[in-house]
Steps between C-alpha positions, in 0.01 A plus 500: 500500500642846404407791738597858461537749787490850379562812702637860439848417624702195575545613867133454553494139379820414692389647830128422495460165300821306535373227737185456291704469179747250658194295628352489153837412352529208736157394388642461146386851357710680261519864633545809288537851638423798309604863626711797445876419563660610823766373734277204596461372151815283523378359833182376337704340226736345764198344678431305175218719367473606125495877461356736234561869525226753432548871528240669712478872560292516813443878468403513136142570410570519123241288317755405234742374770215290640417346177863404453505353846199279403671399191817422681309278748327332205830411335650345816188303597451368156865384481478325841147366457445453875217304653432794744637844583500665852506884492595739770533891499279743299647478144539118493153469647344709228720470191625153564146384548374657174791320315421177664128534421588534132683170520221337717752420781350490853642751747499561879539854578612646846376847587768564755423865548336787321804737506508878440227486226240413758637704781484828313180519285589645154429448125759215507283335779203492257727353216626241744141399596403458140808288419444283807131449408591414139799267577363314809211354291775270354647400837427151625554573870574816686669513838463800734695559810245683703120531495510890455668463153257228405196707599637797319519304180152347542348851583656639175397191297859417392474123560289190515483427861456127435864497374653660823652382816664685795829345610727620769769674297810323372565333839796485720745225570433469881813270537728784369339797661522402871512697823820648638589548861644850395132619460454487888843621602574809687714646216412821337150492361498476128222575253530360150330613182516247218399576147560644169587881541180638343257740652213252494684289753470784745868575513442870538269447797757257652778762475276771654381288778856370575652852511227622737574206735878520476502833678318341790669160495865567375612136572222345279617403161287545188606283202415467141547185280408498137599605149456821306245406234517737210255307292197630698299820468543573880874414531711711723831628338861434631503883581189461720643205683829677562319802635313282753825333603711819524435561872583135594179461685385219269697189414488382141595125478482465117346185366553132553386154392516391873226715651464261788848580624422868516161428672687319769642823641168685490244543789216617271433515125326806365315518170276806441397392151216661325356170377634144441382175353614308804832630627782251474710697739226491775442132484876443506525722811206317655684161429801641683290578805534881453231737599391741230385858451320546167204685335138420522475424121438187293791263487639623837199483719459141372821398665496680826244453770485850668611490861591133478782462256572865442339846456310644210537879416332739265625508147704800390513628852852518638363644828285204567781264387733660747249450776462129420882460474539671842240277640685191382819646644353543836369156527705261728718248338256228634206668339675523161611141525138396557398702193778334298388140613142565386637641161712181460202270582278687240776477243529131534119455487405750227807595289729196474613465139396139488141623510559721191684217311195267554258767378707542180553138440124422545413771242783412253429131481116553491518740198754294317297184535182676394667648198627158394143367516376760263 
């Protein structure tokens, strides 16, 4: 059986689908990956997966570019002739599905977040809704990562609800992301923001909240882990980052493939995101037994149980974020440890990646078997 996994960048497939791909490979499936090239492309190839490059401009709204993208997907899919295609990210979900529909190839799409288009209503939002409505008619199965996103699509009549299912994100390896004794130690308290450095992740609110708390708690450390992400409409610039770091009140830790090692030195993970599908960072932090401060928005509130595994704050409100961060800071080590234990229990029960793998496998084999019968 040939299966394609298509996303916007290789990094996404490598970080979010690796265990699933390896599991399918062990079942005898031939795996193809389709994405834009980046530093993770060779890692996918080294893992034994076939790779086909496609050039995607995530910021382009030029209709001619979009038609070319559909044609590029069509050529790749026709050459491979897969039994099924799994899409993730906006352009693969839309243009990849249109191409697959022209070739009568069944698809499983994962709506892993609505992105800037749905956070800021604009003409582009209307275009995106039209394209989703048109393309998803051809989808065989559509996974959502939270009920708010599913309900938004249903209200706007973008999908056939009978094709949909809500699954808990992309899952977390609960044997890899495990609790650390450091989280309950008496060392300097450390907050940790993890995410791409784009405004929609709430990086500006985190900086403002951190600076306001730093003057009151000079020994507390405020850390940032994550890459600059130029290929996004709300990306911050290197100059902006340098300005934030100039006074040395904030620590920038760069980026790493070993996020769990950095989480081990944190006491609390903070993500003031404007909206998520289901935050990978937050379920990883939960699995590590870390209490969390995050926003009361889709994809974040679905991970954190307010007052039990962390605190929810108002979105785009650095003052309220600072209050919730201070509230976390003033808890006793025992209280934070209890929060972390509850977060870990919830991660194992709800977000373990084996749950996601089984959801995908069930859908994949069902669709392929049904298509063979036709």
